[in-house]
N, C-alpha and C positions, 0 to 999 in steps of 0.2 A: 276402758269399754268391755270391761270386767262386772261394772254394777248390772244389776238387776232390773234400772229405772232409772231415768236421767231424777227421778224423786230423793230414790236412794240415795243417791250420790251426793245431793243436796242434805239430803237431812245427815246424811253420814259427817259432811264437814262440818255443817252448824252444830251440831254436837260436840265437836274438838272446841270449835269456836266461843263456843258457852261455857265448857266446862272447866277447857283446857288451858285456852289460851290466855287467859285472864293472869293465869300463875306459871307456866313454861312456854308461852309463847314466844320470849323475846330470846330463848337459850339457844345456841346454838344445837343441833340433834346430836353430836358429842360430847355433849356437856350436862345431859341429862341422866341423872342416877335415880335410884330406888326412893331416897329419900322426896326427890322433886314427885316422883309418881303419886308415891302417898299422899304431900299434901294437896294433889287435885283430886283425888278417893277420898279421902276421908269426911269432906264436908256435907257429901252426897249418898256415901257409902249404905248409911240405913235411914236418910230421909227418902231418896227416890233410887230402891235396890235396882231396878232394871237398866233405869239411865246410868248408875254406876256403872253395871257389867260392861254397858255396850261402848260407855269412857275407856275402860280397862283394855277390852281387847282391840280396841280404837287405834289405843296408845301404841300396844303391843305391837300391833300391826305396824305400824308406821317406824315404829323402833327396828322389828324384823327387815322392812323393808332396806330401810338407812345399813343395815348390815350387809345386806344382798349389794348394795351401790357404793358400798366401800368407804360410807362416810363415818360408820361407829365400828370398831372390833367386835362388840357384842350387843345383843340386846339387853332390856333388864331383866333380871329374873322377877316374875310378875307372880309367881307362886310365894314367894320372900313377901312379897308386897301384900298380897292378899291374908298369910297369915299375920301380918302387922295388925290387919284390918280385924275388927269384931266379927262374929259369924255374922251373916245375915239369915230372916227369918225364911223357911221353907214353906213350898206348896204353892198354890195357883195364888197368883195375885189379881184380882177384878180390877180394873180401871174405877177410881168412888166415882159416884154416882146419883144425881139428885133424883130423888123418885119422882115417880113422873108428874107427882099432882102439885111437885114444888117449881115447875120449870116454869107454868107461868111468871112468878112473883122473880124467878131470875131475869126472863126476859126483860120485865120493865127497868131491874137494877142496870141493866145496861148503860138506857139511856144518860145516868150519872156514871159510869166507870171510869176510872181514871187508865182510858187508852186511846189511842188513836182511833181516828172514823173505820180506817180501813179494816181494825183488830174487830174493834165491833161488829162491824157491817159482816164480816166474816164469821164472828160467832153465831150472826144469825141462821146467814145461809148452813152452816152445820146444824144446828137446831131444829130449822125448819125439813133440811131434806137427810139428816140423820147418816152422813156421808161421811168417811174417816176423815179425821183433823190434817193428817198430809196430802189428802187429794183437797180436801179444804182450800189450802195453805198456797198452793200452787198451781189452784186452777189458773186456764187461761181462756180470757172472752171468746178467742175461737173456738173454744168447745163447747158454745152454748148457742143453742138457734133455738129461737122463739121461749119457749118454756119445756125445752128440754137439754139435758145436759149431757153432753155424750163423754165419757173418761177412759182414754185410750187403755186398750188390756195392760201393756205395757205398764201402765200406771197404776195396776190393780194388785193385790194382794193375790187374789187368785185369778191369776191371768189366765190360766186354758179358760175360762167362763168368755173372754172375749172383752169388747166393749162393754163399760155398764153404763147402761141410759137409765137417767135420773130424771124423774118428773118434776119439775118445780110449781109449786103452788104461788098462786095471784100474790102472794106476801114475798114470796121469795124473787121474784118475776123484778117488782119493786125495788127492789134490795139492788139488784144486778144493775136494774137501771140507773140506781144513784152512783154506782162503781165509776162510771163512766171518767168522772173529774180523777180519778186515787189511779188508776190505771197506769203501768210502768213498764214499759217491754213489753207488752201483750198479756202481762198478766191483768189477773181478775182484781187481786187485794195487793196492791204493792205500798212500801215506805216511798216510791217516786222512783226510786234506784232497784230494786230487785225485788223478787216475792216474799210474801212471809213467809213463817215456820210453822210446823206444829206445836213447837216451843215457846214460840212465841206468843200463840193462843193460850199455851197453858200457864205461863209466867203472865198474862194479863187477867185469867181469871184467879190465880194467887194472889195478884196486888188486889183484887175484889174482896180478898180474904174469907173465899170458895175454895171449901177441900176439894170441891170434887174438879173432875179434869175435863178437858173437850171430847174425848172419846169417852165421857162416861154417859154422855146424852143418847148415846148408838142406844145403851143399856135402859134409859128413859124413855126412850120413844120406843122398844122392845116391850116392856112392861105395860105401857099405854095401850099398846096394840091389843096384847091378850085382854086386859083387862076391858077391855071397848068390844070385844068379841071379832075383831079383826083375823083372817084367818092365818095360821102363822108362817106359812106358806109365801103368803104376800109381803110378810114384813121383813123375813128371811132373802127374798130377793132384793126388797130395798136395801137390806144389812148389804146385799155381794155377801153374806158365807156360802160356803162350797155345800154342798148336798152331801150330806155325811150318807145318802141310802144310793148305791151303785144304780140299783134296778130304776128306781125312780130319777136319778139323775141322768140316765142313760137314754130317758124319755121324752125331760123334759126340751122342750123347740122354743117354748114363748117365754119372755120377759116379763109380761102380764101387766106392758106399761100404764096403760088405761084404766086396769084394776086398782094398781099401786098410786092411781094418779088420786083414784078419791079418797083412797087412803092416806095419802100424806096432805090434801087438802083439809079432811078432817084436821089432822093431827095439826096443821099450822092454825086454822079455827082456835083450837083449844090454848096452843102457846102463845098466839097472840088476844086472845079476850074479845 
């Protein structure tokens, strides 16, 4: 009950499934020692620092929970584990992104990508809508009505803004129709049993030898919008960014859905050629 959203809960456990379970998933919780945690973190510590930090925090949380439940006498000293690992680079980390002019070429490459149809379609919807990867991976068919996708406030990063309406250009509507045979338990994109995850989308791009990340398409869209004369506040609404101007935010009452629809149709025309 403490998750900030159901998506956050699924992401939390999915991170451990991908990074920790292959190495320590079969160990009893009272058998896990510092060396085991080091073995989990070492391969990803410099390659994906942000993911590594999350894995570290979540392993520590699980172990402290186990102490509280009486399954262990003490947690692992994570400070000692981090001291044994190399220093991570500091500063703001931007998700690697394709230049906006290169997005159409990536769109075409998806046709031959070594991944499942559900993942390919999810990446296409992500590109066409500029929605966060976690929201795309966890999208439900029931959230879509015609050419509008409504993401509940509880699943948004900025919950105070309320539900987020996403205009779907015709290309995205056609993709949604194609997912009908791929859905499982109401998920728009599914492997047949459960929803996808943002890590699934990221790994799919990595298998394509693409250095950019799914999240990076939001930056690609933003750069395209500015380069092509679209108003900054429209792209910010589409990206569901919090307005840092308190006065402007207080008076903003409309999500400008129809204006954003025109912008997103132009973006889709550019991406799909």
